[in-house]
N, C-alpha and C positions, 0 to 999 in steps of 0.2 A: 213113353215108348222105351222098351228095354234097349240098352246099348250093346250091340254085338259087334265087337271090333274085329276087323280083318287083321291078318298077321302084320306085325311091325315091319316096315321096310327101311333099310339103312343105306346111306350113301357110303359111309366108312364103318368098318368094324376093326377096331384096333385092340391090340393086347394091352390090357390095363396097366401093366407094369412099366411101360416104356418111359412115362414121365417120372415115375418114381426113380427109375435108373438115372434119368437126367439130373434129378436133384442130388443123387449121390455124386455124380460127376462134378456138379457145382461145389458140393462140400469138399471134395478132394482137391479141386483146383484152387479153392480159397478165394481170396480177394481178387485175384487176377481174372476170375471167371465173370466178374461183373461187366467187364467190357464186352464179353461175348453174349451174356444172357440177361444183362440188366434191363434192356428194353422189354423183353418178353416177360420177365418177372414183374416189372412195373405194370404192364398191361394185365397180367393175370390177377394182380391185386385190385384191379378196378371192377372185377366181376361182382355184381351185387344183385340181390333178389328184390324185385319190385313188388311182386305179389306171388301167390301160389302159381307155379309153373311158368313164370315170366321173369326174365333176367335182363340186365344190361351190361355192356362192356365197352371200354374205350381202348384204342390202340393208336399211339402216336409214335411214328418212326417207321423203320424198315421191317416189313413182314415178309420179305422175300419174293414179292410178286414180280419185280423186274427180272430177277434171276430166274424165276420160274418161266417167264416168257422167253428169256434169252437161251435157255437150255432146250427150247422147243415146245414148251407147254406140256400138255398131257392128253392122251387120247381116251382115258378112262378115269373114273373116280378113284380106282385103286392106285393108279399112277399119281394122281393128285395127293392121295394120302401118303404114299411112300415119299414123295418129295417133301411134304410138309413135316413128316417125322425127321427127315434129314436136316431140314432147316431149323427146326426147334432144338435139335440136339447138336447142331453145328457139326454133323457128320459122325458124332460119337455113337450113334445108334441107327440101325437099319432093321427093317422088317418088311414082310409082305402083307398087304391089306387084302381083306376079302370084300366082296360086294354083292348086294342083292338088289331087287328092283321094287318099284312101287308106283302109285299114281295118285293124282289129286285133281280137284276141280278148282276153278277160280273165275273171277270176273274183274275187268278193268273198264274205266270210262274216263274220257278227257272232256272237260267242259270249260266254260268261261263265264264270269259274272258280268254284271252290267257295265263295269268299268273296264272289261276286257282282260281281267286277270285270269290266268289259266289255273285250273285245278285238275288233279288227277286222282281218281279213286281206285282202290284195289282191295278185293276180297281174296283171302287165301283159305280155301276149303280143304280140310283133311280130317283124319281122325284126331281125337284129343291128344295133345302133345305139349311138351315144354318148348318155349320159344325164347329167343334172345334178340334184343335190339343192340346193334353194333355201331359204334361211332369210330371211324378210322380217319387218321390224318397221316397219309403216307409221306415219306420224304420226297418222292417224285411222282406226284399225282394230286388229284382233287380230294378234298375232305368229303366224306359221305356218311349217311346213315343207311343201314340195311337191316334186314330181318332174316333170321335163320330158324328153322325147326330143329331143335337140339336132338330130337329123337332120330333124325337122319344120320347123326354121327355115330350111333351104334355103340355107345359106351356102357350100355347095360342099365338095368333097373336100379342098381345101387349107386350109380354115378350121381354126384351132387355138383352142379355147375360152379357154385361158390363155396365148395367144401375145402378139402385139403389143397395144398399148393399143387400137388400132382393133378388133381381134378381141375383146378383153375387153369393150369397149363393146357390140359386137354381142351378146355372150352375155347381156346384161341383158334382152334380149327374152324370155328364158325365163320371166320373172316373169308375162308375159301369156299363157303357154301351159302352165299346169299341167295334168297329167293325173290327179293325185290329190294329197291332202294332208290335214293336220290342223292346226287352230289351237289357241291356248292355252286355249280354253274346252272343248276336247274334241270339237268338230265335225269329222267325217271325211267326205270326199267323194271319189268316184272316178268317172272317165269310163269307160264300156264301150260297145262297139258294140252296137246292138240287133239285131233279127232279120232286117232287110231293108235296102233301100237308100233308104227313104223319107226325104227331107230334111225338116227342120222349118224353116218360114219363117212364123212367126206375124206377122200384120199387124193389130194392134188399136190402133195409134197410141201404144203405150207405148214407152218407150226400148228400145233393142235390145241384146241380148247374143249372143255366139257361145258355143259349148259351153265353150271354155277360159276365156273371160272370165267366164262364169257361175261356174265353179269359183273363180276369183280373187275374185269378189264374195262367195261364201259363206265362203271362208276369212277374208276381211277383215272381214266384217260380221255373220255369223250365229253365235250361241252354241249353238244346238241345232237339232234337226230341224224343230220348228215354225217357228222363225225362218227357217230355210233355205227351207222350202216357201213361206212368206209372201213372202219376197224374190223368189223365182223368179216368183211370180204377178204381180209388179209390172213385169215386163219381157217383151218379145217375144223368144222364143228363135229362134235361127238356127243351123242345123247347122254345126259346124266340119268341115273336110275333106270336105264334100259327101256326108255319109252320115247314117244314123240312129244316134242315141246314146240311152243312158239313163244316169241318174246314180244311183249307189248312195250313200246318205247315212245316217250314223249319228251318235250322240252318246254322251256319257259315261254317260247313264242306261241305255243298252242299246237304245234305240229305233232301229229300222233300217227304212228304206224305199227303194223305187226310184221315181224320177220318170221317166215316159215321156211321149212326145209322139206322138199318133196323130191324123191328119187335122187338125193344127193345134191340138189340145186337149191340155192338160197333165193327166196322171193320176198319182196317188200311191197306191202299193200297199205295205202292210206286208209285209216279207220279211226273212229273215236271210241269204238267199243270192241272189246275182245272177250270171248268166253272160252269154250273148249271145243269148238269146231273150226275147221279150216275156212279161211276167208279169201285165200288166194285163188284166182281163177286159173287153175292149172290141172284140172281133172279131178280134184278132190274138194272143190268148194262145197261147203255145207256138210261134209262128212263129220259126224260127231253125235253126241247123245241128244236125246229129246230135251233133257233138262237144260243142256247148254243153249239150245235154241230158245227155250222159254226165258232163261235169264237174259239172253241177248235182246230178245224182243221187249222184255220188261224195261230194260235200260233205254232201248231205242225209242220207247213211247214217251219218255220225258222230253219236253221241248222248252225252248226259251233259255234264258240265262240261268246259271246255277253256281252258287257260291259254296263255301265250305260246308255249311249246315245242310244245304240241299244235297250235296254229294254224299255226305254221311247218310242221309235218309235214303238215297238211292241204293247205297250199298246195303243198308239194312233190308231194303225191299227184296233183294236177291240173295240174302243170307240163307244158309242151309236150313235154318229153322222154319223156313216157309215151304219146304218141300218134303214129301214123305220119303223115308229112308227105305232102301231095298233090303230084302231079307239077307242076313249074313253080313251086313255092311252098315257102318254108322259113320257119317261125316258131319262136321261142324265147321262153321266159318271161324277158324281159329284166330284170325286177326283181320281187321279192316283198317285201311290207311287212307287218309285224305291228305294229299300232298299239295303244297303251294310252291311250285318251282321258282317263281319270280322272287318270292320273299324268303325262301330258304327254310321253311318250316313244314312240319307235317303233324297231323293228329292221328294217334294210334289207339285203336279199340280192340280189346282182347276178348276172345271167346264169346262173341255175340252180346257183349255188354256195351251198349251204345249210350249209357247214361254217364259213365265215367271213363276217362281215358288218360292219355299222356301226350304232352306237347313235345315234339322232337325239334330241336333247333340247330341249325348250322351256322347261325350268325348271332352275335351280340346277346348271348345268354350265359348266365352263371353256370348252368348245367345243361347238357344237351338233351336231357330227358326230365320232364317235370310233370307231376300229376295235375290233371285238370278235371273239372266236373262239367256236366251239361249246362 
């Protein structure tokens, strides 16, 4: 089938010269600049290519998130971008970011094997894109692994994530745009589009979060579902990329919920499966696409215990390759993840290749990402 892509949608659209300007600043300040920029430069040097269109990165230290929360967060992706530019340049550079919108489909499922070990599966469906797996170890928070679609960052077709130092520094923005992830305590969270285009913009005078910075908050600060829900209740949510979202959240105990926003209110619903229609009984239950319901029902039809291999097979059964593409639009399951929250590892499969993948480890591993075969 011919691939007809819809227009690229970006979370951030930055002026490409800002990080080049930052490098000039570093050169001018000389050795004294290392105390200011050393952590970010070290992190930038960890960016590496795993295969075509897939990269990895590690960041250990302060990436400014506590200060981001302390200054009130952000109510839009452009505000997030502006804050991040200031953080990376230590205030030497400021700019206004532009923003546009987009949408994507996804599926998640939470299961347990015969020994009671929890597994969480996640498909991310979008147009073909470049992705990065990010390992963060913040000074004040939990270590985590997360995944970002690099095309959301809007750096242009010529941008190479592991290219020049300026490009590598740009890649650090992925820390603030996670689409799913797991932390060292076993908290797992994934962003999925909800069933319509209703944007969320809560206005209760609480600090603000966007969808992606909410995921960063939970990965850094929440150890379980209860803590995650409590944290979300302390902030006003604002939709990223101008659309409706819901968050699938699970923990090592096997508890699994979806957090949805309807008419400015946050709702929490217990569920083992989430796709792209509303699950909360608040007037919108069931609103969403036909394919979303098909994927949900396919996952719901599985019964009994399910371990890592079973979850991988479930995810493959609802990958986009199984569904006809609509005219003028092409989607693919860009990545699938099987998380084991209790053991602190995940298996990552890219672009519907379920034969080969990567093991992501938060504990006792020489490298947080290693190649694996079926």
